[in-house]
C-alpha positions in Angstrom: -16.2 -14.7 -50.6 -17.0 -18.0 -52.1 -17.9 -19.4 -48.7 -21.1 -17.2 -48.9 -22.5 -19.7 -51.5 -23.5 -21.9 -48.6 -25.9 -19.5 -46.9 -28.6 -22.2 -46.7 -26.4 -24.6 -44.8 -25.4 -24.6 -41.1 -21.9 -24.8 -39.6 -22.6 -28.3 -38.4 -22.8 -29.3 -42.1 -20.0 -27.2 -43.4 -17.5 -27.7 -40.6 -17.7 -31.4 -39.4 -17.9 -33.2 -37.2 -21.3 -32.2 -36.0 -21.3 -31.2 -32.4 -23.1 -33.3 -29.8 -25.8 -31.6 -27.8 -24.6 -29.5 -24.9 -24.7 -31.0 -21.5 -27.7 -30.2 -19.4 -25.6 -27.9 -17.1 -23.9 -26.1 -19.9 -23.7 -22.3 -19.7 -25.9 -20.0 -21.7 -23.0 -19.2 -24.0 -22.2 -22.8 -24.7 -25.9 -23.5 -25.5 -26.0 -20.4 -27.7 -22.9 -21.4 -29.7 -24.3 -24.9 -30.2 -27.6 -23.4 -31.4 -25.8 -21.1 -33.8 -23.9 -24.0 -35.3 -27.3 -25.5 -36.3 -28.6 -22.2 -37.8 -28.3 -21.7 -41.6 -25.5 -19.1 -42.3 -27.9 -16.8 -44.1 -30.0 -16.5 -40.9 -27.1 -15.5 -38.6 -27.5 -11.9 -37.3 -24.6 -9.6 -36.5 -24.8 -10.5 -32.8 -24.6 -14.2 -33.7 -21.6 -13.6 -35.9 -19.9 -11.6 -33.1 -20.5 -14.5 -30.7 -19.1 -17.1 -33.1 -16.1 -15.0 -34.0 -15.4 -14.1 -30.4 -15.5 -17.8 -29.5 -13.4 -18.7 -32.6 -16.0 -21.1 -33.9 -15.7 -22.1 -37.6 -13.8 -18.9 -38.5 -13.2 -19.8 -42.2 -17.0 -19.8 -42.6 -17.9 -17.1 -40.2 -15.3 -14.4 -40.9 -16.4 -13.9 -44.5 -19.9 -13.2 -43.3 -18.7 -10.7 -40.7 -16.4 -9.0 -43.2 -19.3 -8.6 -45.6 -21.1 -6.6 -43.0 -18.0 -4.7 -41.9 -17.2 -3.5 -45.4 -20.5 -1.7 -45.4 -20.5 -0.5 -41.8 -17.1 -1.0 -40.1 -18.4 0.3 -36.7 -21.6 -1.8 -36.8 -23.0 -2.4 -33.3 -23.7 -6.1 -33.3 -24.6 -6.5 -29.6 -22.6 -4.7 -27.0 -21.2 -1.4 -28.4 -20.3 0.4 -31.6 -17.5 -1.5 -33.3 -17.9 -4.7 -31.3 -18.0 -7.0 -34.4 -15.0 -5.2 -35.9 -13.0 -5.7 -32.7 -14.0 -9.4 -32.5 -12.9 -9.9 -36.1 -9.5 -8.2 -35.8 -8.8 -10.2 -32.6 -9.3 -13.5 -34.5 -6.1 -15.4 -34.7 -3.7 -14.7 -37.6 -4.0 -18.3 -38.7 -7.7 -17.7 -39.4 -6.9 -14.7 -41.5 -4.1 -16.5 -43.3 -6.6 -18.6 -45.2 -8.6 -15.5 -46.1 -5.9 -13.1 -47.3 -8.1 -11.1 -49.7 -10.7 -10.5 -47.0 -8.1 -9.5 -44.6 -6.7 -7.0 -47.1 -10.1 -5.5 -47.8 -10.8 -5.2 -44.1 -7.4 -3.6 -43.5 -8.2 -1.0 -46.2 -11.5 -0.1 -44.6 -9.9 0.2 -41.2 -7.3 2.6 -42.5 -10.1 5.0 -43.7 -11.8 5.2 -40.2 -11.6 8.7 -38.8 -9.4 8.9 -35.8 -12.2 10.6 -33.8 -14.4 7.5 -34.3 -11.6 5.1 -33.3 -10.9 7.2 -30.2 -14.5 6.6 -29.1 -14.1 2.9 -29.1 -13.3 1.0 -25.9 -9.9 1.2 -24.3 -7.3 -0.7 -26.3 -9.3 -0.8 -29.5 -7.1 1.6 -31.5 -4.1 -0.6 -30.6 -6.0 -3.8 -31.8 -6.9 -2.1 -35.0 -3.3 -1.0 -35.6 -2.0 -4.5 -34.8 -4.4 -6.0 -37.4 -3.6 -3.4 -40.1 0.2 -3.9 -39.6 0.0 -7.7 -39.3 2.1 -9.4 -42.0 
């Protein structure tokens, strides 16, 4: 998790080029993502990480932060529902996980220990997404 050494820096610094300010008529989500790119990594909350992961923004920097939380609490409710950060993470493209193979392996190990009853309580299709991630080459 060497990317965690940069917790005092923002994505705009770590993942150039810096983004231009959003247009005046940009959606709330677009404005939020732009704002989060200017926030030091150490200040990002679980909901912020879920937003960035779901929008596939700077995944090599954001996924390690998300995994750090998920290793402690795999079904963490970041914003919407229990397990929402986990589902956002496992739905990240395989190419993002390919550069983080150790983290992917650690997350897979945690997922395989989740009780079936808890997985069954997740939204429809979640069990299939978790299985897909665990069995991904």
